[in-house]
C-alpha positions in Angstrom: 147.5 141.0 155.1 145.2 137.9 155.0 144.6 136.1 158.3 144.2 132.4 158.8 140.6 131.3 159.6 140.8 129.9 163.2 138.2 128.1 165.4 137.2 131.4 166.9 136.9 133.3 163.6 133.5 135.0 163.0 133.1 136.4 159.5 130.5 138.9 158.3 126.7 138.0 158.2 123.4 139.3 159.3 122.8 137.4 162.6 119.6 137.5 164.5 117.8 135.4 167.2 114.7 133.5 166.2 111.9 131.8 168.1 110.2 128.8 166.5 106.7 127.8 167.6 105.8 124.1 167.5 102.3 122.8 166.8 102.3 121.2 170.3 102.8 124.6 171.9 106.5 125.0 172.6 108.9 127.8 171.9 112.3 126.8 170.5 115.2 129.3 170.5 117.6 129.6 167.6 119.7 131.9 165.4 119.9 132.6 161.7 123.0 133.9 160.0 122.2 135.3 156.6 124.8 136.4 153.9 125.2 140.2 153.5 125.0 139.6 149.7 123.1 137.1 147.6 121.8 134.0 149.3 122.9 130.9 147.3 121.2 128.4 149.6 120.1 127.8 153.2 120.9 125.0 155.5 118.8 123.9 158.6 121.0 122.4 161.2 119.8 119.5 163.4 122.2 119.1 166.3 123.7 116.1 168.1 122.2 114.3 171.1 121.3 116.9 173.8 121.8 114.3 176.6 125.4 114.0 175.5 126.0 117.8 175.2 124.6 118.4 171.7 123.0 121.8 171.0 122.8 124.4 168.3 126.3 125.6 169.3 127.9 122.2 168.7 131.2 123.2 167.1 130.7 122.2 163.4 127.4 124.0 163.2 128.6 127.1 165.1 131.6 127.3 162.7 129.3 126.8 159.8 127.3 129.8 161.0 130.5 131.8 161.6 131.9 131.2 158.1 129.6 129.9 155.4 127.5 133.1 155.0 130.6 135.0 154.1 132.6 132.3 152.3 129.9 130.6 150.3 126.7 132.7 150.4 124.9 130.1 152.5 122.4 131.0 155.1 122.7 128.9 158.3 119.7 128.3 160.5 120.3 126.7 163.9 118.0 126.0 166.8 117.8 124.0 170.0 115.4 121.1 170.0 113.0 120.8 172.9 114.6 121.0 176.4 118.0 121.8 174.9 120.1 124.7 176.2 123.0 126.7 174.7 124.4 130.2 175.3 121.4 131.7 173.5 119.0 130.1 176.0 116.9 127.0 176.6 114.1 125.8 174.4 110.9 124.9 176.2 109.8 121.3 176.8 111.7 118.1 177.6 113.9 115.8 175.6 111.7 113.4 173.6 114.3 110.8 172.7 114.0 111.5 169.1 110.2 111.1 168.9 108.4 114.3 170.0 111.3 116.2 168.2 109.1 115.5 165.1 107.2 118.6 166.0 110.5 120.6 166.3 111.8 119.6 162.9 108.5 120.2 161.2 108.1 123.6 162.8 111.7 124.6 161.9 111.1 123.7 158.3 107.9 125.7 158.2 109.6 128.7 159.9 112.4 128.6 157.3 110.0 128.9 154.5 107.2 131.0 156.0 109.2 133.5 158.1 112.7 133.5 156.5 111.5 133.1 152.9 114.1 130.5 152.0 113.9 129.1 148.5 116.7 126.5 148.5 116.6 124.6 151.8 118.8 121.7 152.7 118.6 119.9 156.0 122.0 119.0 157.7 121.9 116.6 160.5 124.8 115.6 162.8 124.6 112.4 164.9 121.2 112.5 166.7 120.2 115.1 164.1 120.7 112.6 161.3 118.0 110.4 162.8 115.7 113.5 163.1 116.4 114.3 159.4 115.7 110.8 158.1 112.5 110.4 160.2 111.0 113.9 160.1 112.5 116.2 157.4 110.2 114.9 154.7 108.6 118.1 153.7 108.6 118.2 149.9 110.0 121.7 149.8 113.3 120.4 151.3 115.9 119.8 148.5 117.7 117.0 150.2 119.7 115.8 153.3 123.3 116.0 154.4 124.2 113.6 157.2 127.3 113.9 159.4 128.2 110.8 161.4 124.8 109.0 161.2 124.6 106.5 164.1 121.3 105.1 162.9 120.1 105.1 166.5 116.3 105.7 166.2 115.9 105.5 162.5 114.2 102.4 161.0 114.6 100.6 157.7 111.2 102.0 156.7 112.7 105.5 157.0 115.4 104.6 154.4 112.7 103.0 152.3 110.9 106.3 152.2 113.9 108.2 151.0 114.7 105.5 148.5 111.3 105.8 146.9 111.3 109.6 147.3 114.6 110.0 145.3 115.8 113.3 146.7 119.6 113.4 147.1 121.3 112.4 150.4 124.9 112.8 151.2 126.4 111.1 154.2 129.8 111.7 155.7 131.1 108.6 157.5 134.2 109.1 159.7 136.8 106.4 159.5 136.9 106.2 163.3 133.3 106.8 164.1 132.1 105.4 167.4 128.8 104.1 166.0 128.7 103.5 162.3 132.0 103.1 160.4 132.2 103.2 156.6 131.9 99.4 156.0 128.8 99.1 158.2 127.3 102.3 156.7 127.6 100.9 153.2 125.5 97.9 154.4 123.0 100.0 156.3 122.3 102.5 153.5 122.5 100.0 150.6 118.7 100.2 150.3 118.9 103.9 149.3 120.3 103.9 145.7 120.7 107.7 145.4 122.8 108.1 148.6 126.3 109.5 148.2 128.3 107.8 151.0 131.7 109.6 151.7 134.2 107.8 153.9 136.4 110.4 155.6 139.8 109.2 156.5 141.2 110.0 160.0 137.9 111.7 161.1 135.9 110.8 164.3 132.3 111.1 165.2 132.7 114.6 166.7 134.8 116.0 163.8 137.4 117.3 166.2 140.2 119.5 164.8 140.2 122.1 162.1 141.1 119.8 159.2 138.0 117.7 160.1 135.8 120.8 160.3 137.1 122.1 157.0 136.3 118.8 155.3 132.8 118.7 156.7 132.1 122.3 155.7 133.6 121.6 152.2 131.3 118.7 151.6 128.3 120.7 152.7 129.2 123.4 150.3 129.9 120.9 147.5 126.2 119.8 147.8 124.4 123.1 148.3 126.6 125.8 146.7 129.4 124.1 144.7 130.4 127.3 142.8 131.8 128.6 146.1 134.5 125.9 146.3 137.3 125.7 147.2 136.6 127.3 150.6 139.2 129.9 151.5 141.4 129.1 154.5 142.2 132.8 155.0 140.2 136.0 154.9 
């Protein structure tokens, strides 16, 4: 008898802790969840603001790790940026207000390719993590970006100009009731990036609270990186 996928559901995957070493000498803790069958794609998750409780276990990313390897063949790579703590432990260093985290993002991308052997890597940022993605996830091996609730807090117009010239795909999910950047404002902010796919999400909020919001966020991630896996099952 099929069972409904609930917030606490954890589906099959090969899960293992990882340690990422930055070029400025820090150890960052993380976890990778790899499909037990073929790996269609990999996503590197950049979490929300640590000073507001953001971490690798922030719920959308934790649920992605719990579900997407089994449901969509997507490997999910999560880690705590410097000074950030979760149940898995605390990464070394101190919060850098989105500046020294440059070393964290670059190290995580290198780890994904060099240690995990990824071949199809997408960077998924959420809130604070979207600024990190726009500013620092420029490695040419990255296929593109997916942004959840971008606040445009530390990013600059020059960062958007980089991506506009670069041309790689960017998808941004903009909640209707976002606390920072609502759909109309997002359309103005990102207008200089011609290839961006802006998706207004009705009834959603910045933190994607509630299972319908999570299902929508995960669906749009899968639509970009492994569309053949859609629609995502709601039972297992």
